[in-house]
N, C-alpha and C positions, 0 to 999 in steps of 0.2 A: 691837666685839660680833661674834659670829660666828652663822651660820645653817646649821644641818645638816639634811641630807634624810633622816631615818630612816625605816625601812619603814613606820611606824605614824602618824608626826606630823612636821611641821616643827617643830624645836627651836630656840631662840633662847638663845644664852649670852651673859650679860652680867655682869661683875663676878663671875665664878665661881658664878654661879647659872644655872639653866636654867629655861626657860619654853615652854609651849606658846602660840603666838599665836592670835589668834581666827580668822584667815583661814588655813585648812590647804590651800589651793590653791597648789601651788609656783609655777606660771607667773605667776600674778597678784601673788603675795606679794613676789617678788623683782624683778619688772619694774615698778618703781615710781620716779617722780621723787622726788630727795632721799630716798632709802631710809634713811639714817641717821637723819634728823629724823623721819621718818614712824615708825620702830620706837621711837625714844626717846619720842615723844608718846604711844604707845599702849602701852608696856611696863608701866605700873600697872594695866592691865586684863587683861594675860596671866595664864595660869595657872601659878603656881610649882610646880615639880616636884622640886627638889631641887638640890643642888650639881652639880658638873661630874662627880663619880665616877657620876653616873646614866648618862652616856654610854656608859660600859664595858658596860652592860646591853643597849644598843640596837643594832639593826642599821643601820649607817650607809651610806646609798648614795651614789653619785656626785651631787653637787649640780646635777643637770640633770634636766629633765623634757622638754620640747620645743623646746629651744634648738639650734641648729647650734654646732659648734665650727669656728673658723677659727684659722690660724696664720701668723705673720710669720717670715720666714727672713732669715738674713745680717744680723741687727742687733748682733751682737757680732762683734769682730775674731777671736775663736778660731773661732767658727761659719764665718766667710768662709774663714779658711786651711784648716780641714778640708774644707769642700766643694770647695774648689779642688784640693786634694790628691786627693780620692776620684774627681774628674772628669778629671784631667789626661789619662788614656789615651783618653778618649772625645773629646777636644778641647774639652769644656766648660768647662774651668776658668776662663777668663776672664769667662764668664758672671757668676759670683759676685763677682768684682771689680768689675765694672760696676755690679751691682745695689747693692753695699755703698755706692757713691759717688752712686748715682743719686737723683734727686729722688722717684721714685715707689718705695715699698718693695715687696718680694716679700710677697704675700699669697695664701694658698691655703686651700681648704676641707680640713678636717682630718677631721671625724668627725660621725656623727649620733649621737643618744642611745644608739640600740639596740647601736652598736659601741663604747659607752664604758663602762669599768669604774671602780668606787670604790676607796677604801682597802681593803685586805684582800682584794681580788679579784685574779684572775690576768690578767697581760696576756701577749699571744702575740708570738712572732717567726714570721715567714713561712716555711714549707717549702721555698720556692723561693729563699731568700736564704742567703747565707753569711757575711754581715757585718752585724751587728745591733747597735744601741746605743739606749739610753734618752736622751732630751733633756728635762732638767728646766727648767721654764718658769714664770715668774711668768705667771699667767693672768688676764686681766681679764674681768669681767662688765660688760657694757654693756647699758643698758635700751634700749627702743625708740626713746627720744629721743636716742640717741647720747651718754648721759651714763654716765661710768665711775662705777658705784656699789658695786662690791665687787671682791675679788680671792681668787683660789685658787691652787692648785698643779696644774701639768699635767705629765704625761709624754707627750711626743710621740715615741712609739716609731717608729724608722727603720730602713729597710733601706739602709745605705750601699752594699752591692753592687749593688743593683738601681738607685738613683740614679746611681751611678758609671759604669754602663754608657752611661746618656744621661741628660741632664737632663729630657728629655721623659717619663721614666718616673716622675716624682715622684709622681703619683698613686697608683701601685702601691707605691712605697716607703712612703708615709705612710698610706695609707687600706685598712684591712682590719679584720676582727672583732677585738675587743679590742686595737686599736692605739693606743688613747688611754686615758689615765687621767685622773681629775680628783678632787681632795678635799683634806683630809676635810671642808672647810666652805667657805663664803664668808665672808670677813672683810669686814665693812662698817665703813667709816671716815669721820669727818667731813671729814678733809682727805686728800688724796692720799697714798699710801703713801711713807714715807721713802725718799730715794734711796740711803741707806746700808743699805738692807736686803739681808740676805744670803740667797743661795740656795745650799744645799749637797745634795750627793748622795753616797750610800755604796752600792756594791754588794757583796753578800756571797755567795760560793760555798762551801757546806759548812761554813757558820759561820765563814768565813775572809774578811777584807776583801780584795778584788780590785782595788778602784778607789774613790777618793774625790775630792772637789774642792769648790770654793765660789767664788762671785763675788759682788760687789754689783751690784744693779740699775743703779747709775748708770754702769757700764760699757757699757751700751747706747747705741749712736750715735743711735738715733732716740727721739723723745719718744712716750709713750704717746697723747698727744692726737693726734699726727701719724698714728700708725698707725690710730686710730679714723676719723679724718677720711677717709682713703683707703677704709677699709673701708666706709663708709656713702655713698660715692659711687655713685649709680645703684642703691643696693640698700636695702631696708628688712627689719627683723627685728621682726616683731610682738610677739614674746615675749621679746625681748632676744637677746643673743648672747655667746658666749665667745670671747675671743681670746688664743691662747698668743703670748706676745711674743718668742719666740726664746730660744736658749741660748748661753751662754758657756763652757759646761763640756762637753767632748767627750773621751772616752777616746782614747787613742793607736791607731794603725793596727793594732797587734797585739792589740788586744782585741775581742773579740765576745760578746755575751750567750749564755747556755747555759741549757736547762731547768733549773729549780730555782733559779736565781739569784733573790736577794731585792734588790729596788730600793727604796731609802729616800730620799725627797726631802723636805727640810726648808726653809721659808721662815719666818723670823722673823715672828713675830706671827700666822700662820696655823696652823702645825702640821707634821705629817708625813704624807706619802703614801706607804704601803707597799704594794708589789705583788710577788708572786712570778711569775716567767716560767713559763708553761705548758711 
């Protein structure tokens, strides 16, 4: 089942049918223990509003209200190689090699809700950057009890030129207005998402494809539960938290995003997150 954060209502999609749940407070609705079981047990009492075609008439927002977004880096071999390449001139290349093999993962704060956009909204590239890429990532929604209860699509917009200058510039390369996208929904499953699930990305420029790629999430070195365990060490998230799990799809060094580019990220079972670059 899927949960959409529409401008006027929370919408639950199940079996190609859409419903309004009784609880319309986003934070309390999604931050629940055993979310799949809760929705399944309450579904009969929800208001039926039509089939999935009704979603086309709704303004779908990013599936976030008062949650933080965190991210994990160097979880795929391709990401490790790309970040070593971008940082070699600064002398920071070996940092990423060490992180990939270390016990402790790289975790960093990515975005606030106000800096995050949803599908159909515009993402930005920094004006003081010369090399910018999207990073398509399976994103976990974790409740306040450190349980993974849902999944969405994340776009971790990144300035490779700024991070490449010095790894200590990571916050500036990653955190800025409209520098993160989430959506289109939260997929709520009874069991963990399949390791065979594919993440795909397509970037179009003037209606022509300029980059595409795909990877299965089983190519991640680290387990989702491992990342969650480290994230919740010495931290609490009273309304739950989103965690981007890293990317295994990185365009070549000769590619950079331009204004007007359209980024489409698809994850099987969740949908497609579409954003134009401002």
